[in-house]
C-alpha distance (Angstrom), angle and dihedral (degrees) to the residues before:
residue distance angle dihedral
M1 . . .
T2 3.81 . .
R3 3.79 123.2 .
E4 3.82 88.6 -113.9
A5 3.80 92.0 56.0
E6 3.81 90.6 49.5
R7 3.79 92.8 60.8
P8 3.83 114.2 99.3
A9 3.79 112.6 -101.4
Y10 3.79 124.6 -121.5
L11 3.81 113.6 -162.8
L12 3.79 115.3 -160.1
L13 3.80 124.1 -172.0
G14 3.80 119.0 -162.8
N15 3.78 144.2 86.8
V16 3.78 120.4 -80.9
T17 3.80 108.2 -135.2
T18 3.76 136.7 -145.0
D19 3.81 106.0 -128.1
L20 3.79 117.7 -157.8
T21 3.81 113.1 -142.8
P22 3.82 135.3 168.8
D23 3.82 87.2 -101.3
G24 3.81 94.7 51.4
S25 3.80 135.4 -87.1
T26 3.79 124.2 -36.2
F27 3.78 135.5 176.3
G28 3.78 115.5 -99.4
G29 3.78 147.8 146.0
T30 3.78 131.7 102.1
A31 3.81 92.1 -68.8
Y32 3.81 90.7 57.2
Y33 3.81 101.1 41.8
S34 3.79 96.9 36.2
G35 3.79 91.2 44.6
R36 3.78 92.1 53.0
A37 3.81 91.7 44.2
A38 3.81 91.2 52.3
A39 3.81 89.8 49.8
A40 3.82 89.7 51.0
L41 3.82 88.2 54.0
G42 3.80 89.9 56.7
Y43 3.79 102.9 -98.9
R44 3.78 125.7 138.6
V45 3.79 96.8 -120.7
V46 3.80 126.6 -151.7
V47 3.82 117.7 -176.9
A48 3.81 123.3 -166.9
T49 3.80 108.3 -156.4
R50 3.81 144.2 141.0
L51 3.79 120.4 -111.5
P52 3.80 139.4 148.2
R53 3.79 111.6 -98.0
G54 3.80 95.1 -107.6
D55 3.79 93.2 50.2
A56 3.80 90.7 47.8
R57 3.81 91.1 53.9
R58 3.80 91.8 47.9
L59 3.81 91.8 48.4
A60 3.80 91.6 50.6
D61 3.82 89.8 50.1
E62 3.80 94.3 47.6
V63 3.82 96.3 43.3
P64 3.81 106.3 27.1
G65 3.81 96.8 162.7
I66 3.81 93.6 75.4
T67 3.81 130.9 67.5
W68 3.81 104.3 -125.0
R69 3.81 107.7 -163.1
A70 3.80 96.1 -165.1
G71 3.80 116.7 -173.8
P72 3.82 120.3 -159.6
A73 3.81 122.3 -72.1
R74 3.79 134.2 162.6
E75 3.80 90.6 -145.6
A76 3.76 136.3 14.7
A77 3.78 119.3 -118.7
T78 3.80 98.3 -92.9
F79 3.80 123.6 -159.8
S80 3.77 140.7 168.3
N81 3.80 122.5 -155.2
I82 3.79 122.2 -153.3
Y83 3.80 116.1 -168.6
G84 3.80 121.0 -158.7
P85 3.81 141.6 152.4
E86 3.81 91.0 -78.4
G87 3.79 95.0 49.9
R88 3.78 135.4 -97.6
I89 3.79 129.1 -23.5
Q90 3.81 115.1 -160.1
L91 3.78 126.1 -160.7
V92 3.81 125.0 -167.8
H93 3.80 115.4 -147.5
A94 3.84 98.2 172.2
R95 3.79 137.9 4.3
A96 3.80 129.7 -140.3
P97 3.83 123.8 -146.0
R98 3.76 124.6 -91.7
L99 3.78 122.4 -96.8
W100 3.80 117.1 -104.4
A101 3.78 123.0 -125.1
S102 3.81 88.9 -132.7
E103 3.81 89.2 60.1
V104 3.79 94.8 57.0
A105 3.82 107.8 25.9
D106 3.81 94.7 90.8
L107 3.80 98.3 24.5
E108 3.81 113.8 124.7
P109 3.83 96.0 -19.3
G110 3.80 90.9 -174.2
A111 3.80 96.4 51.1
E112 3.79 112.5 144.5
I113 3.82 90.6 -146.3
V114 3.81 128.3 24.6
H115 3.79 110.5 -164.0
L116 3.80 122.9 -164.6
G117 3.80 102.6 -155.6
P118 3.81 109.8 164.8
I119 3.78 121.7 172.4
L120 3.82 97.6 -165.8
R121 3.84 112.3 5.9
E122 3.80 95.0 -70.9
T123 3.81 91.5 136.4
G124 3.79 96.5 68.8
P125 3.82 128.6 -177.8
A126 3.82 93.4 -79.0
V127 3.82 91.8 55.6
V128 3.81 90.7 47.9
E129 3.80 90.3 52.1
A130 3.80 90.5 47.9
V131 3.82 92.1 61.2
A132 3.82 101.0 28.3
G133 3.77 109.9 118.6
R134 3.80 95.2 28.8
D135 3.79 115.1 138.6
F136 3.83 98.5 -93.7
V137 3.81 118.4 4.9
T138 3.80 120.0 -176.1
L139 3.78 132.9 -174.9
T140 3.77 137.9 -160.4
G141 3.76 97.2 -164.3
Q142 3.80 106.2 -165.5
G143 3.81 95.1 96.7
L144 3.80 91.6 54.9
L145 3.80 91.4 57.8
R146 3.79 100.3 55.9
R147 3.75 140.1 97.6
V148 3.79 130.6 174.5
D149 3.80 119.4 -124.9
E150 3.81 126.0 -144.7
H151 3.81 91.0 -87.2
G152 3.79 94.6 52.4
H153 3.81 95.3 -105.0
V154 3.80 118.3 143.0
R155 3.81 110.7 -119.2
V156 3.79 132.6 -175.9
D157 3.79 116.0 -101.5
L158 3.81 132.9 165.0
P159 3.81 114.7 -145.3
R160 3.78 119.2 -163.8
S161 3.80 90.1 -118.2
A162 3.82 92.8 63.1
A163 3.80 93.2 80.4
R164 3.81 91.7 57.9
A165 3.81 92.1 49.9
F166 3.81 91.9 53.7
G167 3.79 89.6 45.5
A168 3.81 90.6 54.7
A169 3.82 92.9 53.3
D170 3.78 125.0 92.3
V171 3.81 87.8 -159.5
S172 3.79 127.9 16.0
V173 3.79 133.8 -177.6
L174 3.79 132.6 -157.8
S175 3.78 134.7 166.1
T176 3.78 125.5 -142.3
E177 3.82 87.2 -114.6
D178 3.80 91.0 61.5
L179 3.81 91.3 68.8
A180 3.81 98.1 28.8
G181 3.78 91.6 -108.5
D182 3.82 97.2 -48.6
L183 3.80 94.7 144.2
D184 3.79 96.4 173.3
T185 3.81 92.7 57.8
A186 3.80 91.8 43.4
R187 3.80 92.2 52.3
A188 3.80 92.2 45.8
L189 3.81 91.7 53.7
L190 3.79 94.1 45.0
A191 3.81 90.7 48.7
R192 3.82 88.7 65.3
S193 3.82 90.2 67.8
R194 3.79 123.6 73.6
A195 3.80 86.9 -115.0
G196 3.80 126.9 11.8
V197 3.80 133.7 -174.1
L198 3.80 128.7 -159.6
T199 3.80 117.2 -166.5
D200 3.80 126.2 -164.5
G201 3.80 107.9 -170.2
A202 3.79 107.0 -106.0
G203 3.82 90.6 -7.3
A204 3.77 125.8 98.1
I205 3.81 119.4 -70.7
E206 3.80 118.0 -120.6
A207 3.78 117.3 -152.4
H208 3.78 139.0 169.1
E209 3.76 135.1 -161.1
G210 3.77 119.7 -172.8
G211 3.80 91.1 -12.8
R212 3.82 96.5 -52.0
W213 3.81 112.3 118.2
L214 3.79 126.5 -153.2
R215 3.80 137.2 177.4
F216 3.79 121.1 -129.8
P217 3.83 120.8 -164.1
V218 3.79 121.3 -129.5
V219 3.80 124.2 -149.2
E220 3.80 107.3 -132.2
R221 3.79 116.7 -125.3
P222 3.82 132.4 -176.8
M223 3.81 109.7 -82.8
R224 3.80 106.3 -127.5
N225 3.79 103.1 135.9
P226 3.83 110.4 29.5
T227 3.82 103.0 157.5
G228 3.79 111.9 98.4
T229 3.80 95.9 10.8
G230 3.80 94.9 119.6
D231 3.80 91.9 47.2
V232 3.81 91.9 51.6
F233 3.81 90.7 47.1
A234 3.81 91.2 51.6
V235 3.80 96.4 49.7
V236 3.81 94.0 47.6
L237 3.81 88.9 47.0
F238 3.81 93.4 49.8
S239 3.79 93.7 45.7
T240 3.80 96.0 45.9
Y241 3.80 93.7 44.1
R242 3.81 90.7 48.2
E243 3.80 90.3 54.0
S244 3.81 99.8 39.4
N245 3.83 105.5 26.3
D246 3.83 83.4 -144.6
L247 3.80 110.6 121.4
Q248 3.79 96.8 -171.4
A249 3.80 92.7 50.8
A250 3.82 90.4 46.9
L251 3.81 90.5 51.8
G252 3.79 90.5 53.9
V253 3.79 93.9 51.5
A254 3.80 93.2 44.0
A255 3.81 93.9 47.0
E256 3.80 91.3 51.5
A257 3.81 91.8 48.4
A258 3.81 90.4 50.7
A259 3.81 91.9 47.4
R260 3.79 91.6 52.3
W261 3.79 91.0 47.8
I262 3.80 97.0 48.0
S263 3.82 94.0 47.4
E264 3.81 96.3 46.8
P265 3.83 110.7 102.7
K266 3.81 94.8 -152.8
P267 3.83 116.3 82.6
E268 3.81 121.5 -108.4
P269 3.84 98.5 6.8
F270 3.79 96.5 -173.0
H271 3.82 88.7 153.3
L272 3.82 88.0 74.5
L273 3.81 93.5 65.1
P274 3.82 122.3 99.0
K275 3.77 114.8 -77.6
P276 3.82 119.1 -107.9
G277 3.78 110.0 -76.8
G278 3.81 92.4 16.5
A279 3.77 105.2 77.1
G280 3.78 91.3 137.8
E281 3.81 96.6 50.4
L282 3.81 104.9 78.7
């Protein structure tokens, strides 16, 4: 067995996006940032996504350390993010197809972590059922709770299938932004998972494990590099909790990783994440 094959596998399900920025287009989305964060933590990462053939080749060239299982798509999911004093405005310029249950049902059956990371409802109920019951299923739920209005703006929406997805997750994460500040609904969804975490920017984190809720303080840092922060937080949380089975300790490590990321002026500072084998040592 090769050293590569001996590394624990991290299976991530969600569409990589094309993000339009003033400096040109970049790859983005939970699948991109969480996939790269998991690789930085030492996992052998496999991402099931939908991308046009040319984009898939470019992604594989730019990030060769990850297995990008890119199904066919005419267009990539294409977003633009506008940050202002009242938060983030997201615009959708193109949508990619959903993932198929048949694509993921037998993918990496021995994965240590299975991460549902949709950007815009591409992991539908059939995909959730295909991975439900795996050893350690995790969910970043923002992409399940979105719709796109007639002007291309991302709006909050709560499909009936969302409750089942949270119920299938061992650990789930939401931010207050994901439900436009509706804390009661956020807590109700997170309570369906064995452990659930609700972030609030620089505000305190709320988390539960087995029905017991706690509050975890966050040290505020300058916000220089916001894109991807939540995805980095989630992966470090999932990995540390999987290893330690200690939610409070995992929150501390994940919060510190997110604080380092968001305050770093250089883009995509994956070098700041815990080294492989040392996820609890930030």
